[in-house]
Phi, psi and omega in degrees: 000150189269332187218163008290139185264349180252137182286333181289137182273151177297327180301318180291326176296317178300317183297314182295321187284322191258352177293138178276168180297334180276359177084034179296160181297147183256174177294337180301324181287337179280331176068207187291340182298321180296314180296320179296319178296325179298318177296315182297326183276351178301137185298144179297328178240077186293159178291338180260122176224102184300334182294345179278351182253181183271347182263141176275095188275148181219183180211151179266121181297326187298338180285349184237069189295331182282350180263139171287164177297323177301314178295322179294322177295320178299317178296317181300316181292324179298326185260011174075021178285151181272341182182193182228139183270153166063055175236175180235179186304328179296338181269346188300318182301321180294317177302312184295327178301330181260008180072026181252164177242161169274108187283345173207119181267135181288158177217257190263180183295144178291315184282325183262082190245203194278348180284348181243117187298335183291346178257002186299312185300312181294316181295317181293324177297316180289324177295318180297317178298319179293321177299314181297317180294322180292314180297325181299333179266354184076023180266184198244319199239140172232131181277152171212168187222149172291327186081180181277148186289317182052044178090354179284130180287163187294325178294314179293319178299320176299312180300317181296320177296315180300315181300315181294314184293325179292341175282328187258338183300321177304323178293321178294319179297315181296329182270351183072030182247145177252127173278134184234114177272127184277135170276121183233152178279142176255007184267319186246312190255325190227070180304135175082359177294134189280315184277073188247015177203156184295322183301311179296316182295317180296319178297322177299314178301317179299317183289327177290318171070040178225140175292349181262016170224122181219183178255142169269108182272106179268113188296318177301309183297319183281339170298321179292318188276322189219342180060204177050048192300306187295314180298321179296318179295315180298323181287319191249008190303332177296342183264352182258126182249357185196151180229147172239144177249158166179155175284167176211137003280160175102343180061041184254196183306160180275070185230190187279008170272354186243154187275346179272136177247112195278332181305313178290331176295312179299320180295319180297319178295314179298323181292341175284353184085017184302129181245003181276210185248146183235102192251135177278129184222052179251157179264107182289138174249351173252205178300122188296323182284325177296319179297316179294317179300317179296319179297314180300314182299319180298331186258012171276098185230000000 
């Protein structure tokens, strides 16, 4: 499975953010009941309706640990989302009950990835199973990772990734599924992760040479590693097949505590003609549904 990718729990973030100077009780003591009430209290006709915009918006369930998948699906439908990211086959029946899709299906380990040949057999087996499960539903995307370098130089790591991907891409092509390698930062969250910048990732896509292999451009991670988000997207958008959002620093809501301003970013992505999925992957420190509603509204462009 690909996520949760951060060791810090959302519950601890909630506690730090919402505790008063006098030491008032935090959301951690309220537990899942507070999150569930937040979903129930979300307006039936919310101000945010992703269906009114050009982007197919989604959300990552792992960021909302206090919510059940059923509750997350209810929230997704209220805000006009098309699906939920980073789930597996056991979750598919619940998604389908709500008319949602899994916008990115999980596969192999994030750290033990394709740049290291000793992990190829396990990773390819899990990727193949994910491709089959995704294709059976008529869905589109399976995630994959370069993994950590562990002393492997970037040139060798590139070759190892290409070799592995050329073994599995024919199965993805036959199934109509796209493999998406996520770009992650190696500065804050994922030390030693190899696919940590657009230049390396784009070259990998070129060497694999298939429309069924692209990059998952995570805006939070790439703000940390390279910045210049809009220009990079405009330059490289043919190589990006999926997007993740979050604020920075802190990976929190898309609000004025964070340095990224999402309306023009979302507009730039939509202006490229992007038809894939645009998934929110931030850790809320305030009311989770208010944060999600605000994020969706900002990205209706």
